[in-house]
N, C-alpha and C positions, 0 to 999 in steps of 0.2 A: 240449407244452412246459410245464414247471413254471413256477410264478408267479415264482420268483426270477429265472429267465432273462427272463421277460416284464418284470419290474421293471427289470432292468439295461438291457434293450433300450429300454424307454420313457425311462429317464434319458438314454441316449445320443441318443435321437431328439429330445428337447426341448432338450438342452443343446448340440447340435452347432453352433449359431450363437450360443449365449449361455454364456459361461464361468461365470457365477455365478448361474444360475437356482436358486431355492429355493422350497419349498412352505411357505407361511406361513398356510394356512387357506383359500386360494382359488387356483384355477388359471384363468388367463385363456386365451382361445381362441388368442391369437397364439402362446402357448407350444406349441400343437399345430398350428401352421401347416404349409404345404406345405414339403417338403424334397426336393431332388433327390438328396441324398446317401444318406439312410437311409429305409427303408420304414416306414410307419406300423405300429405293433404291432397284432397281432390281438386277440381278446377275452381278458379276464382269466381266469386258470385257478388256482383255489384247491384243486384236487382232491388235490394232494400233501400237504395239511395234515390231511385227514380220513381216517377209516377207510373202506375201499372198501364194506364191507357196513354201511350205516347202518341203525340200528334204525327200525322203523316206529312205535315208541313216542314219541308227541309229548311225553311228560314229560321225555325226555332230549334230543331234537332231534339235531342233527348233532354227532357225537363227534369231537373232535380227537385226534390222536396224543398220547400222554403224554410224548413225548420232545422236544417243541418248545422251542426256545430263542430268545428275542427277539434280533434282530440277526444270527442265523445261519439260523433257519428261517422267521422271519416278521418283519414290521415292523408298527408300530401307526400308523394314520392317523386324523386328526380326521374326524368324520362328514361335514363339508362337503366335504373333499377326496375322500373315498371316493365320495360321491354324484356329484360331477362326473366322476370317472374312470369310474364305472359307467354314467353317462349316455352317455358317448362310446364306451365299449368293450364294455359288457355283460359277459356271462360269469358267473363266480362259482364256487362258491356264496358268498352273502353271509354273513359271520361276525361279527356285531356283538357287542361286549363292553362291559360296564359299567365306569364309573369310580367307584371307591369310596374312602372315607376309610381311611387306614391309619396305621401308626406308633404309637408309644406315646401321643402326644397326639391321635391320630385327626385330625390336620390335614393330613397328607400325602395327595396324590391318587395312586392307582395303578389300573392297568387289571387287572381280574379276568379273566385269560385262562382260568383253569380254575375255574369255579364248583364249589361242593360237589357231589359225587356221593353220594347217600344211598340206602340200601336200605330201602324201606318194607315192613314185615311186618304184614299184616292178621290180627288175631286176633279170633274163633276160626276164621276160614275158611282159614287157612294159605295165603293168597295173598301174592305178593311182586311188587314193582315198583321199578324204579330211576328216580330223578329227578335233574335238575340244578337247583340253586337257589343264588342268591348267599348268601354268608355274612353279608351285611348285611341280608338279608331277616329279617323278624320271625317269631317262633313262630306268630303268628296267620296269616301268609301260608303257612307250611309246613302248618299245620292245614287251611287252605282247600284247598291243592293236594292233600293226601292225601284229603280228602273228595271232591274232584272226580274223582280217578283211580279210586277204588273206588266211586263213586256212593253216598256215605253221607250220612246226615242229620247235619250238623255238631253239633247239640245232643246227639247220642248218642255222640260220638267224643272220646276223649282220646288224646294222644300222649305217648310216653315216650322218654327217652334210653335206648336199648336197647344200650348198649355191651357188647360181649362176651356178648350175648344174656342180659343180666341187666337188670332194671328199675333203672337207675341213678338216675333222677330223673324225676318227673312234670313235663312241660313245660307249665305252666299260667300262666306269666307271659307273656301274649300280646304285650306290647310289647317284650320282650327280643329282641335279635338272636341269630341262630344263632352268630355269632362270640362274643358275650358268654356264651352258654350252653356254650362250649367244644366245639361240634360240629365234628368233623374230617372230612376227606375219607374216603369209603368207609365211613362209619359206619352202623350199623343204627338205625332208628327204629321203635318198636312203635306200631302204630295199633290201638287197642283200642276195640271197639264195646260200649256198654252196652246189652245186649238181654237182658232177663230171660227171654224165651221161648226163647232159644238155649241149647242144652245146653252150649255152650262160652262162655257170656256172660262179661261182665266180672266178675261176682260170683264166678265159679269160678276166677279167677286171683288170685294173691297178689303182693305187691310184690317178691318175689324172682324173678318171671318163671316160676314153676312152676305146674303144674295141680294140682288136688286129689288126683289119683292119684299125685303125687310124681314124675311124669316131666316132663322139660323140654319146654316147648311151642315147638318149633323147626321151621323149614322143612327138610325132607329134600331134599338135592340129588340130582340124578340123576347117573348115571355120565358123561353128556355134559358136565356142568358142570366136570368136572375137566380142567384144561389139561395138555397134554403138553409144553408148551414148555420149562418148567424142572423138570419131574418132579413137583413137589409144589405148584405155585402154583394158587390157586383162581381161578375166573372172577370177573368184577367183580360179579356179582349173587348169588353163592353165599354160603352161611353157613358159619361155622366151628363145626361140632358134632362129636360123637363119630363119627357116620356118615361125615362127610367125611374125618376123620383116618384111619378104618379103610380107606376106599377108597384114600386116598393111600398109606397104608402098603403095601397089597396091590399097588398099581401099582408102587411103588418096588421091592418085593421081586421083582417079575417082570421088572424092567429091570436090565440090567447096565451101562448107560451111565454110571452114577455111580461105579462101582467102578474108577476109573482113578487109583489112587494109587501113587506111587513110594515109595522107601525114606524119602524126606524129607517126604512129605505128598502133595499133590495133583499129579498129572501134568499138565504143561503142554507137553510136548514135541510139536511138530508140530501142535498143535490151536489155538494162540492163546488157549487158555483162560486166564482170569486177567488179560487185558489189556483189560478193559472199563472205560470211564470212567464217572463219575457227573456228571450235568448239574448245574450250579450254578443253584439255584432262586431265587437272590437272597441273596448273602452266606452261602451254605451251604457255603463251602469249608472252614470249621472242622469241619463234620460229615463232609464227604466225605473229608477227609484221615484222620480217625480211623477211619472205617469201612473204608477201603482197607487200613489197617494190620491191622485185626482180621480181615477176610475173607482176608487173605494170611498169617495165622498158620496153618500147616498143620494143627495140631490142631483148630482151629475149622472150617477148610474141610472136613476129613474128617467131623467130628461133625455139622455142619448139613446135609451132603449125604447123610447116612445117616438112619436112622429114629430121630430124636430125639423124636418126638411123645409116646412113652410116658413121657418124663421131664418133660413139661410139668406144672408144679405150679399148678393153678388155685385152690387153696384157701389159698395162702400170703398172709396179710394184708399182708406186706411186699413182695409182688410186684405184677405188673401183670396178674394173671389169665392169664398165659401169652401175652398179646397182643404184648408187646415182643419176646419170643423168636421168636414166629411171624413177625412182621414182619421181624426181622433175618435169620432163616433164609431167608425168601422172597427178600429182597434179595441175600443171599449166593449163592443158587442162580442168580439172574439174572446176577450178575457173573462166575460161573464157567461159565456156559453158553457153548457155542461161538458165535462171532460177535463182532463188534466194535462194534455199535451202542451208543452211550452209554445208560445207564439213568437215568431220572428217579426219584429216591428220594422221590416225593411220598407214597405210602402209608406208608413208614417214618417220614417226618417228621411225618405226621399222628398216628401212634401215639405218637411221641416227645412231641409237643406235648400230647397227651392226658394223659400221665403226668408230664410235666415242663414246665409252662407257661412256665418261665423260658427255654426254648428255642423257644417259639412265635414267630410273626412272621418277619421277614426281616432282623433286625439281626445284626451280627457278635457272636460269642460266643467263649469260650475253648475251644479244642479239647481241652485236658486236662480241663477240667471236664465236658465232654460225655463224654469217654472214661471218666472215673470214674463218672459216673451210669450209663453204658451197661453197664460191667462189673458194677456192683452190681445193676442191674436184671435183666440176663441171669441172674446167679447166683440171684436170688430166684425168677425165673420157672422156672428149671430145677433148683431145689433138690430133691434126691431125698428129703429128709427132709420128710415130710408133717406130722408133729406133733413140734415141737421140745421135747425134754425140758428141765426146769428143772435146771440144774447150778450149784451154789454153788462159786465159785472158792476155792482154798486157798492160803495163803501158803507160801512155800518152807520156812520154819522150819529152815533149815540143811540141808535135804536136797540130794542131788547135783543139779546143774543138769540132767543128762540125764534123770533121773527126773521132775523137775518139768516140763521141756519136753515130754516125751512125754505127760504127764498133761494139760497144757494143750491140746496138739494133738488128743488123743483127744476131749476135751470139745468142742473146736471142730468137729471132724468129726461129732460126734454131733448137732450142730444145723445144720451147713452142709456139704453134700455135693453138688457139682455139677461140671460140666465146667470152670467158671471156677476153682473151687477146685483141681481136678486140675492145671490148666495154669498159672494165674497167681498163686496164693497161696503166700506163704512165711511165715516166722516169725522175729521178732527178739526178743532178750532185752532187757528194759527194767529198769534198775537205778536205784532212787531212794534217796537218802541224806538223812536229816534233818540240817539244818545245826546243830541245837541238841543233840539227843541222839544223833546218829549212827546212828539206826535205819536198817537196810538192808532195802529191800523189793525183791524180784525177781519179775517176772512175764514171761510169754512170750506175746506177742500176734501175731496174724496181720497180714499186710500184702498189699495188692493191687499196689502200685507204690511206688517210692521217689521222694520229692521232694527233690532235692539242691540245696543253695544253691550259688551260683556264687562260692565263696570259695577263693582260692588260698593266702592267707597264714594262718598260725596266730597271728600277732601283729598288733598295730595301733598306729600312732603317734597319740598324742593330745596336743594343745597346751592347756595350762591357764595362766592368768595368776595369779601368786602376789602377794598383797598382805599387808602387815604392818599391825597395828593400833597399834603403838607408835611409828610414825614412824621406824623404824630403817633403812628402805631404800625405794628406789623400787620400784614394781611391775615385775615381770619375767616375760616369757613363758617357760614351761618345757615342752619337748617330751619325752615319755617313751614307752617301748615297753611295752605291756601285752598280756596274752592277749586275742585277739580275742573270745573268749567268756567273758572274765573278769568280775569284779565290782568294785564301787566300792572295796572294800578293796585290790584289786590296784593300782588307780590311785592311791589315797592313799599306799600304801607306796612306789610308784615315785616319786611326787612328793616324799615325805619324804626319800628318799635323794638325790634330785637337788638339792634346795634346801638341803641341810645343816640340817635341822630340829634344833633344840636338844632336849635331853632333857625340858625342862619345857614344850615347845610341842606343839601338835597342829594339824592342818589341818581347816578347816571348808569343805567343798566346796559350791558353789552353781551353779545354772544361771541364766544371765542372759538375759532376753528383754525387748525394748523398753526397755532401760536400767533395768530393775527386776529384783529377785531373784524368779525364777519359782518356784523350790523349792530347799530345802537338801537335799543328797544325804547325809543323815546315816546312813541304813541301809547298813551295809557290804555287804549281800547284794544290793543293786540291781545288775541286770545291765548291763554296759557296752553291750550291744546296744541298750538303750533310749536311749542317748545318740547322737544323729545327728551326721554329719560337719559339718553346717552349724550345730550348736549352739555356744553360747559359754559357757565355764566359767571360774569364778574360784575360787581357793582362798585362804582367809584364815588367816594364822598367829595363833593365839590361845593364851593360857596354858592348860595342862591343868587346873589347879585353879581353877575358876570357879564356886564354890558359890553358890547363890541369886543367879544373875546372869541378865540378859537380854542380847539382842543389839541394839545400837544400829545401825540401818541408816541411813547417810548417803546420801540420794538427791540427786543433782546436778540442778539445773534452770538453764536460761538463757532469756533473754527472746527472744521471737520476735514481730515486729510484723506485725499483720494490717491491711492498708489497707482501710478501709471507705469508704462513700459520702461521709461527712462528716468522719471523723476517723480517726486511726491508733490502734489498740488494742494494748496490750502484754500478751502472755500468757507465762506461764512453763511451759516444757515440759521433761520429763526428757531428759537426755543423759548420755553417758559411762557409767561403771561404778560402781555403789554401793560404798561402803566399809563395813566391818563392824568393830565393836569390842565386846567384852563390857563390861557395866557392872553392878557389884554393887548389889544392892537391899537389903542388910542395914540400911543407914542411909538417911537422907534424901538425896535427890539434888536438887541445885539447878540452876537455869538456868546458873549460872557453871560448874558441874561439866561440863555437856555442852559448853559453849564450849571449855573446856580440852581435853577429849577430842578434839573435832573439830580444834582447832589442832594437836594432836599428830599425828593421822592425816594432815593435809595438809602438815605441815612438810617432808617430803622434796621436795615440788614447789615450795617457796618460791623465788622468783627472788632470789638474793643480789645480783645486779647492779642490781636495780631499787630505787631509794630510796623507792618509793611508801609502804612501811610504814617510816617513818624510825625508829620505836622498836622495830621487830620484827626479830629475827634468829634463826637456828637456835639460837644459844647461849642466847638469852633463853628460847625455848620449852623447850629441853632442861633448863635450870635450873629452870623452873617445873614441869616434868613429869618429875622426876628418877627416880622409882621405878617399879617394874613393876606396882604395884597398879592394876588397871583402873579402880578407883573414883576414884583420885587425891584421896582425902579429906584427906590430910595437907597438900595444897597449898592455902593460903588463897585464897579467891576474890579477895582484893585484888591478887593477882598479875596479874589481868586488866587492871589499870591500865596495865601495860606492853605489853598485847596489844590490837590493834584488834579491836573486836567484829565477829564474822562475821554476815552476814545469814542467821540460822538460824530455822527455824520447826518447832516440835514438833507432831506430830499426836497429840492426846489421845484418850482412850477414846471420846469422843463425835464423833470425826473433825473436831474443830475445831482450827485452827492457832493455836499460842501463839508470840508473838514472843519469841525468846531474846536479843534485843539489849538488853533492858531488864530491870530487876529481877533482877540476877544472883544475889542471895541468896534469892530466892523458891524454894520447893521445887516439884518437879515431881511431879504425881500420875501414877504409872505404872499401866497396865492390868494387872489381876490375871489376865485370861484369855489374854493374848497374850504370847508369848516375844520379840516384836520391839518395838523403839521406833523409830518412823519420824521422821526429822529431814530437812527439806528445806534444802539449801544453794542459795541463789539467787545465781548468779554474774552480777554486773553486769559491764559492759565494763571498769570501773575495777578491779574485783577480779581479772579475768582478766589484767590487766597485771602483777599481782604474783605469780601462780602459773602454772607451766607445766603446764597440764592435759592436754597431749597424751598423757601416760602413762596416763590413764584413759579417753581418748576412743575409741580404736580397739582394741577387744578382738578378738583373732584368733579365727577359727573353730577348732573342735576338730581338723579335718583340712582343710587348704587344698590343693586340687588345683592344682598348678602344671604346667607343660609336662612336666617330667621324670616326675611321677607319672602323668600321663595316658598317657605313652608306655609306662610300665611296665604299666599296666592293659590295654593292647592285646596284650600278649604272650600266647601260647597258654596256656590253663589246662587242666591234665590232669583227666580224668574221675575218676581215682583221688584227686586232691586234693579234688574236690567230695565224693566219698564219705567221705573222712576227716573233712572238716568236718561232714558229716551225723552221723557216728558219735562225734564228740568230745563229752566231758562238758560240759554247760552248765546254768545255773540255769533253772528253770521261769519263765515269764512270770508276773507277779503275778496275772493273772486265772485262771491254771491252777494255783494253789497246791495242794499235796498235804496231805491230812489225815493227820497222823502218828498212828498208833495208840498210840504210847507217850506222846507229849506231850499227846494228846487235843486238839490244835489244828492249824489249817491252817498249813503251813510252805512257804516258797519253797525246796523241795528242789532238789538238783542231780540231773540226769538223764543217764544214759549208755545209749546204744543199741548193741547188737551184733547182727550178722546171725547167725542160728542155723540156719535151714532155708531153702534157696533153691528157687524154683519152676523149672519147666521153661522157662517164658517169663518173663523179667525185664523189667518195664517201668520205665523211668527217666525221670522228669520233671525237666527243668532249670528251676529257678525264675528265669525271665528277667524276670518282671514284679514290681516292688517298689513299695511305697507308703510315703509319708512324710506329714507333717502337711499339707504344702502342695501336693503334686503326686504324680502317678503317672508312672512311667517304666519303660522297658524296657532291660535290660542287653544290649548287643550283643556281649558277650564271646564270643570264639571258644573253644570247648571242644574240646580234642583228645581225641576218644573213639576207642577201638579198634574196628576193624571185625572183625578176627580176634583170637582168643586173648585175650579179656577175662578175665583171671585174678582170681578173687575168693577164692581158696583161703585166703589169709592173713587175710581179713576175716571169716571164719566162726569164731565163738567155740566151736563144738562141736568140740573137739579129738579126740573119739572117731571123727569122720568122716574116713576116710582117702581119700575120694573127692576127686579134683581138680575144682575148680569152674571150668570153662572155658565161656565163652559166645561166641557169634558174632552180630554184628548182621545183621538181615534186613529191618528196616523202621524208618522214623522219620518224624515230621512236622516240617515247617519253618514258621516264621512270619517273614514279611517285612513291614516297616513298623512303625508305632508302636502305642501303646495305643488300643484301641477301634476300630481300623481294620486296615489291612494285609491280608495274604493268606496263606492256608495251602496248602501242597502236601505231598505225601508222596513219599519215596524208598523204593522197595520192591525187594527182590531175589527174583526167581522162582528158587527153590532148584534145581529140576531143570534149569533152563536156565543157572544160574550167571551170571545177567545182572541188572544193576540197571536200573530204569526210574523215570522221573519221572512221577508221577501228579498232574496239574494239572487237577482237575475232570474234564472230558470229554476232555482232551488227554493223551495218553500218548506218551512218547518215551524211547528208550534213553539212558542216561548211563554214563559211565565210573566205575569204582569210586572213583578219586581225586577225583571231583567230588561224592561223597556228603557229605564233611565241609564244613561251612560255619558261619558265625556265626549262621545262621538255625535251626540244629537245636534242636528244642524237646522232643519226646518220643521216646525211643529204645526200640526193641524188640529184646531179645536172646533168643536161643534156646540152650539148653544143647547143648554139643557132645558127641555120642556117639562112642564109640570106633570104631564101624563106619560113621560118617558119611562120605559121599563125595559128590562132585559129578559131574554129567555136563553136557556142553556141547552146546547146540543153537542154531543161528542162528534168529532171528526178526525179523520186520519189523513196523512199526507204521504203520497207515494210519488215516485218519478219514473218516467219511462223514456226510452230513447232508442235511436237506431244507430247501428255501428257498421261502418264500411270503409272503403278506401277509394281515393281518387289518385289518378296519375297526374303528373305535372309536365307541362311543356314550356 
C-alpha cells in the first residue's frame, strides 16, 4: 500500500470520533485510541517516493523521484510529528529534509526537498562521483566532502566551478554558499589535486580546463551511460563531451522511433505524444506555458528530435556554450516521448538560472520576457556562423527598397543563421524623418516577435483648462480630439481652434502638479503619449509679441490650521491652479505694477454682489488696466488707491519673500537667470468672500473615465487595430532621440514601421502590462484575434511580393490575475489531431475552439498557412497519474 493511501487511512482513523482533529506539532495518544469502526493502520510506507534501485554510494543516499509535487505526491511534516508517528507505526524509509532560508531577502523559510546533485570529476585520475548537498552549504563543506569521497589530503586539493567542462571559476571563497556561487542542479565540479609527482598533476592543467597536449581532459562515458528512454538524454552522472554526442548521434541514426512526422510536423495520432505536462516547481507556470508553446511548434519539435548536435555552437561568446540548447532539446524529447507522466523541468530551470539569474529562485516572472530570452539564447547556441564577419551598414541613399532590404537581410544572415532565424525571424522597414531638415533614413531590421499595444482608437480626447492673462474671461475647460500618437503642436492647434484664439494671441501649455506648474510644454514636438490620462493641463492665453519678458506665476495659498499640544499654528499651503501673465522687463518693474497685473488676472472672479470691496468694481479695474500692454507702465501706481491691496509676496532671487502690500513705488529686482517670477497670493477667509475661486480650484483630468467611457473600453478590440497602432507613425521618446547626419545633432525624429518580410512562425505579444508614475496595472482588454485566416497581406510593404500572407493560430499563453502574481496557462492545438488542449502545468484537458479566445490571451503563436495544408481528425483522451506519499522535515 502506497503512503498516500496510508495517510488517508490514518486521517480517517483518528478523525472518526473527532470532527476537527489537527496536527499542530504534537500527537496525543488519545488521538490513536481504540476504535471499533476502523482498523488501526499498518506500518508507514514511503517506497513509492524513491527509486527502486537505490545507489550504494553514501554520498547521494536515497534518491527521490524527480517528478514529486508537494500536496499531490507527498506532504511535509514537522520533525516532532514524524517522530511520534514513526514511534507508533515504524516502517519508512525515513526521508529527512532541511529547512533553509530563501527568497530575495533570504528571510523566508522553505523545505529543500531536492538538494543539489553535483558531479565531482577528480583530475588527473579521471574518477567521477555524484553527491547530494544543500545549496546553503558552504564551499568549505563541499571541499571537505570531495576530499572524503576520494580520500584526498585537503591541503593538496582545490575545486573549480566546472560548468560545461570548462574551468569557470576557482572556488576558493570557503565561506561562500553554493547558492551564492550560482551552482545549479546537475552541475560539474572539478576536483584538482596538486601533486607534482603525478604526470597529470595540477601544474599540467590550464585555467581553460585543457591539458598540455591540447586535448580536453574529460571523463569518457561508456555506452551504458546513454539512456534509451528519450533517445538522446544522458544519465545523471555522465558528462557532455564530444564522445557522448557521437554515441547519441549514432544511436539516433539507428533508431526510427523519432521519425514520426506528418505533413504538419510531429505525428500525435494514436500515441498520445505531446500531451505531457510540466510540473510546477513553485511559481514556474510562467516558464511552463512558454515552453509548451515552443515545444509544440512543429518546426522545433522536428528539429530537436533529429540530430541537431552538429549545429551546437560552443564558441559563440554571445551564447551559453550550447548548454541551453542541449537542456531545451532534452526537455522537448521528454515531452514528446510516449507516456503521460508529467515532467519536472528542474535540469532545464537550473541551466536557465545559470545563464539568466533574473529567472532563478521561485518568484513569478513575465512569460514573455522568458520567451524572448529563450529564443535569443537558443539562436546563439545554435548559430551556424562560427565567426561573425564585420559588416558596415549602408544608408539607402535613394536606392529601391527591395535592393536595400535584400542587402540588409543578407548581412543579417551572414552573422545570424539558425533554426530560430529560419522559423521565427522576420524583417520590418524602419523610416526616420528629421523634424528640422526632413532628412529621411530608411533601414531594414530583423524582428523575433511583435509587441502590439492594446490601442483601438487612432484619436484621443484631451481636456485642458484655458486661462486668460488680461482678465477678459473666466477659466473654461476645453475638450478636443487629437491624434493618439500626436505631438503638443497638434494639441495646441486643436485648442486654438476651439477657444477662438485671436490673431495676436498664442497659448502657453503647462502641466500642473500639486497646485504648482510642473513644466511648460513649450516644445511643439513633445509626444502626447508622455501626457497621462490622470495629468492636469492648463493653457494660458498670452500676447504673441512679448519681447524681453518673463512669466509671472501667481501661486495661490490658503491657511490651514495645525492643532499642536499647546497652541494652534497657521500654515499657508498651495491650492487651486496657478495663473500666468507675461511681464515686460525693459523698464523698471515696481511692486505696484505687480499688484495691478494680479488684480487684472483675478478680476473675472470678483463677486459683484459682495460689497466687501466697496471701492472695487470690474469697471474700476478695467479703467485702470485699459490697454493690452502686459507691462501696464502707462497706468500710474496712484490708481491703486482705488484698489484694495492684495496680500501678495514676491520670491526674489535669494528665495526670500517680499511683501507687495507696502512700498508700491519701490522697484522689484528680477532674477536674471530665471524666466519665471513667483508671486504668492495668500487667500484669507475675508478675501475668499470677495472672489469666487471655484473656477481655479478643481482642475479636470486630461481624460476622465466615466461610466460610458468604461463601457466603451470593454468592447472587443481587433488584433488588426492593435497591429495598425503598432505600425502608425509616432515620434521617438526623448531618451531614444536620433542623430541626424545632416543636422549633426540629436533630433526627436518621427518613426514609421512597416512589415517587410514575415516569418514562418509569427509570435505576437499583447502589451497587457503598463506602467505609470504611481502604479503598475494590467489591461484586461478582450482582444478579438483570428484563429483561422489571419490575413496580413495588406500590411506588408514589399509590393513585389505576390504571396498571400495567411496565418493560423496554433498556440497561445494566457495570464490570469494581476501584476506580480496571477497564473499562466497555455492553449495549444495538436495539428494532426485538429484538437485544442489546455496546458495548465501538469494538468492537460481538451477544450473547444470557441473557448480559446479570452481576455487572458497574452502571447499568440501563428503559423503560416501553406496551400497543401490539411488537417486530420483523431480522438484522444486525457488522463493524469501521480504518486502519493509523505516526507518528514528537519
